[in-house]
C-alpha positions in Angstrom: -34.4 -95.0 6.8 -31.1 -96.8 7.2 -28.2 -96.8 4.7 -27.8 -100.3 3.4 -25.3 -99.4 0.7 -22.1 -101.3 0.2 -18.6 -99.9 0.0 -16.7 -100.3 -3.3 -14.8 -103.2 -1.9 -18.0 -104.9 -0.7 -19.6 -104.4 -4.1 -16.7 -106.2 -5.8 -17.0 -109.0 -3.2 -20.7 -109.4 -4.0 -20.0 -109.3 -7.7 -17.4 -112.1 -7.4 -19.5 -114.0 -4.9 -22.5 -114.1 -7.3 -20.6 -114.9 -10.4 -18.9 -117.8 -8.6 -22.3 -118.9 -7.4 -23.7 -119.0 -10.9 -20.7 -121.0 -12.2 -20.9 -123.4 -9.3 -24.6 -124.0 -9.9 -24.2 -124.7 -13.6 -21.2 -126.9 -13.0 -22.9 -128.9 -10.3 -25.9 -129.6 -12.5 -23.7 -130.6 -15.4 -25.6 -128.3 -17.7 -24.3 -126.2 -20.7 -25.3 -122.7 -19.5 -28.3 -120.7 -18.4 -31.6 -119.3 -19.5 -33.3 -116.3 -18.0 -36.3 -114.1 -18.7 -35.5 -110.5 -19.6 -38.2 -108.0 -18.6 -36.3 -104.7 -19.2 -36.2 -104.2 -15.4 -33.2 -103.9 -13.1 -33.4 -107.4 -11.5 -33.2 -109.3 -14.8 -30.7 -106.9 -16.2 -28.3 -107.3 -13.3 -28.8 -111.1 -13.3 -28.1 -111.3 -17.0 -25.0 -109.1 -16.7 -23.6 -111.2 -14.0 -24.5 -114.5 -15.8 -22.5 -113.3 -18.8 -19.5 -112.4 -16.6 -19.8 -115.9 -15.0 -20.4 -118.1 -18.1 -19.7 -116.1 -21.2 -22.3 -114.6 -23.5 -22.3 -117.8 -25.7 -23.7 -119.8 -22.7 -26.5 -117.5 -21.7 -29.9 -117.5 -23.5 -32.4 -114.7 -22.9 -36.2 -114.9 -23.3 -38.3 -111.8 -23.8 -41.9 -112.9 -23.1 -44.3 -110.0 -23.7 -48.0 -110.1 -23.0 -50.7 -107.6 -24.0 -50.2 -105.8 -20.7 -46.4 -105.4 -21.4 -45.3 -101.9 -22.2 -43.4 -101.3 -25.5 -40.8 -99.4 -23.5 -40.0 -102.4 -21.2 -39.9 -104.9 -24.1 -37.6 -102.6 -26.0 -35.4 -102.3 -22.9 -35.4 -106.1 -22.6 -34.2 -106.6 -26.2 -31.7 -103.8 -25.7 -30.2 -105.6 -22.7 -29.9 -108.8 -24.7 -28.2 -107.0 -27.6 -25.8 -105.1 -25.3 -24.9 -108.4 -23.5 -24.4 -110.0 -26.9 -26.4 -113.1 -25.9 -28.8 -115.2 -28.0 -32.4 -114.3 -27.3 -35.9 -115.0 -28.4 -39.1 -113.0 -28.3 -42.1 -115.1 -27.6 -45.6 -113.7 -27.2 -47.3 -115.4 -24.3 -50.8 -114.0 -24.6 -52.0 -116.7 -27.1 -51.1 -119.3 -24.5 -52.9 -117.4 -21.7 -55.9 -117.1 -24.0 -55.9 -120.9 -24.4 -55.9 -121.3 -20.7 -58.9 -119.0 -20.4 -60.7 -120.8 -23.2 -60.3 -124.0 -21.3 -61.5 -122.3 -18.0 -63.5 -119.2 -19.0 -64.7 -118.7 -15.4 -61.3 -117.0 -14.6 -61.8 -114.4 -17.3 -61.6 -110.9 -15.7 -59.9 -112.1 -12.5 -56.9 -109.8 -12.6 -54.9 -111.7 -10.0 -55.5 -115.2 -11.4 -54.8 -114.2 -15.0 -51.8 -112.1 -13.9 -50.3 -115.1 -12.1 -51.1 -117.3 -15.1 -49.0 -115.0 -17.2 -46.1 -115.4 -14.8 -46.5 -119.2 -14.8 -46.6 -119.4 -18.6 -43.3 -117.5 -18.6 -42.0 -120.1 -16.2 -43.0 -122.9 -18.5 -41.4 -121.2 -21.5 -38.1 -120.7 -19.5 -38.0 -124.4 -18.7 -39.0 -125.5 -22.2 -36.0 -123.7 -23.6 -33.7 -124.7 -20.7 -34.6 -128.4 -21.0 -34.2 -128.4 -24.7 -30.7 -126.7 -24.5 -29.6 -128.5 -21.3 -29.4 -125.2 -19.3 -30.3 -124.0 -15.8 -33.1 -121.4 -15.3 -31.8 -118.4 -13.4 -34.2 -116.6 -11.2 -34.2 -112.8 -11.1 -35.8 -112.3 -7.7 -34.2 -110.2 -4.9 -34.2 -110.5 -1.1 -36.9 -107.9 -0.6 -39.4 -109.5 -2.8 -38.7 -113.0 -1.5 -39.2 -111.9 2.1 -42.7 -110.5 1.5 -43.8 -113.1 -1.1 -43.9 -110.6 -3.9 -43.5 -113.2 -6.6 -45.7 -115.8 -8.2 -45.4 -119.3 -6.8 -44.5 -121.6 -9.7 -44.2 -118.5 -11.9 -41.2 -116.2 -11.5 -40.5 -118.3 -8.4 -40.1 -121.5 -10.5 -36.3 -121.4 -11.1 -33.2 -123.4 -10.4 -31.4 -120.7 -8.4 -31.7 -117.1 -7.3 -28.3 -115.3 -8.0 -29.3 -112.0 -6.6 -31.6 -113.4 -3.9 -29.2 -112.2 -1.2 -29.5 -108.5 -2.1 -32.2 -106.0 -1.0 -33.8 -104.0 -3.8 -31.7 -100.9 -3.1 -28.5 -103.0 -3.1 -29.6 -104.5 -6.5 -29.7 -101.0 -7.9 -26.3 -100.1 -6.4 -24.6 -103.3 -7.7 -26.2 -102.7 -11.1 -24.6 -99.3 -11.3 -21.3 -100.7 -10.1 -21.2 -103.2 -13.0 -22.1 -100.7 -15.6 -25.8 -101.0 -16.1 -27.1 -97.8 -17.8 -28.6 -95.3 -15.3 -32.0 -95.2 -17.1 -32.4 -98.9 -16.3 -30.9 -98.8 -12.8 -33.3 -96.1 -11.8 -36.3 -97.4 -13.6 -39.7 -97.8 -11.8 -40.1 -101.5 -10.9 -43.1 -103.4 -12.3 -43.9 -107.1 -12.6 -46.4 -106.2 -15.5 -48.9 -108.8 -14.5 -51.6 -106.4 -15.4 -51.8 -102.9 -17.0 -50.2 -99.9 -15.2 -49.1 -102.1 -12.3 -46.1 -101.0 -10.2 -44.4 -102.9 -7.4 -44.4 -100.1 -4.8 -48.0 -99.2 -5.4 -49.0 -102.9 -5.0 -46.8 -103.4 -1.9 -48.2 -100.2 -0.4 -44.7 -98.8 0.6 -41.5 -97.8 -1.0 -38.6 -100.2 -1.5 -36.4 -98.0 0.7 -38.9 -98.4 3.6 -39.4 -102.1 2.9 -35.6 -102.8 2.8 -35.1 -100.9 6.1 -37.8 -102.7 7.9 -36.6 -106.1 6.6 -33.0 -105.4 7.6 -33.8 -104.2 11.1 -36.9 -106.1 12.2 -37.5 -109.2 10.0 -33.8 -110.2 9.3 -32.5 -108.0 12.2 -33.0 -108.1 16.0 -35.1 -105.0 16.6 -38.6 -105.3 18.0 -41.5 -103.3 16.5 -41.2 -100.2 18.8 -37.4 -99.8 18.3 -37.8 -100.3 14.5 -40.5 -97.5 14.5 -38.2 -95.1 16.4 -35.1 -95.8 14.3 -36.9 -95.6 10.9 -39.5 -93.0 11.9 -42.4 -95.1 10.6 -45.6 -96.1 12.3 -46.2 -99.5 13.8 -48.9 -100.3 11.3 -46.3 -100.2 8.5 -43.9 -102.5 10.4 -46.8 -104.9 11.3 -47.9 -104.9 7.6 -44.4 -106.0 6.5 -44.3 -108.7 9.2 -47.8 -109.9 8.1 -46.6 -110.2 4.5 -43.5 -112.1 5.6 -45.5 -114.6 7.8 -48.3 -115.1 5.3 -45.9 -115.8 2.4 -43.8 -118.4 4.3 -45.3 -121.2 2.2 -43.8 -119.5 -1.0 -40.3 -119.8 0.3 -40.4 -123.5 1.2 -41.1 -126.7 -0.8 -44.7 -128.0 -0.5 -45.2 -129.6 2.9 -46.1 -133.2 3.5 -47.2 -134.9 6.7 -44.4 -136.4 8.8 -43.7 -140.0 8.3 -45.4 -142.3 10.8 -43.1 -144.7 12.6 
């Protein structure tokens, strides 16, 4: 794999760049602050930390949105982050809302992917309900690695006003988190979207984030063809092609819904 870590100076540059971005987004929208979902994971923890640096704790509102598949550990970590950041936060159980959706459309009962995505979309609705009520922006917590392969729910965790850490690969998220003082047990924590029980990101993706980051940096975002990428990273071509396939098939998630061109 290749080393994508930043130097200390580069970390400080990224820190300042992201906090400036958050302030600019809030100022441009004329809003009073930001709302974000807190999962207890590294992405939302880093985003929340930088949002507080940018806006002040009094202007950041956290939402902890557990479902029946959410682990007690992750929800406890999410509340811990809110307390440590000294931000206002609410805990809202989303499963009753998901149950209402399934009561309206029982045919989806038992469809793990459909119900899991519904949970993500309910969280998105709650984020915007609070944000609209308080005149705030919704901050996304997605990173560059997940965006590139479509590892997010369209109109769920992808339904946000901006992505402050969307320019960082997953490994860089962990590095910057450590740099800004996020506790190691959170920085090193196994990533999970918790859309269903016992789900982990790397198991669902079928490869480690280290491998994914390296393939993205050299082949998808970088100039190397498949064969050169395989030689440099010492991975097989099936792995590289799998990442390219995920990238190409998720293109629709990274763009606004298409419309036919205007006829002259």
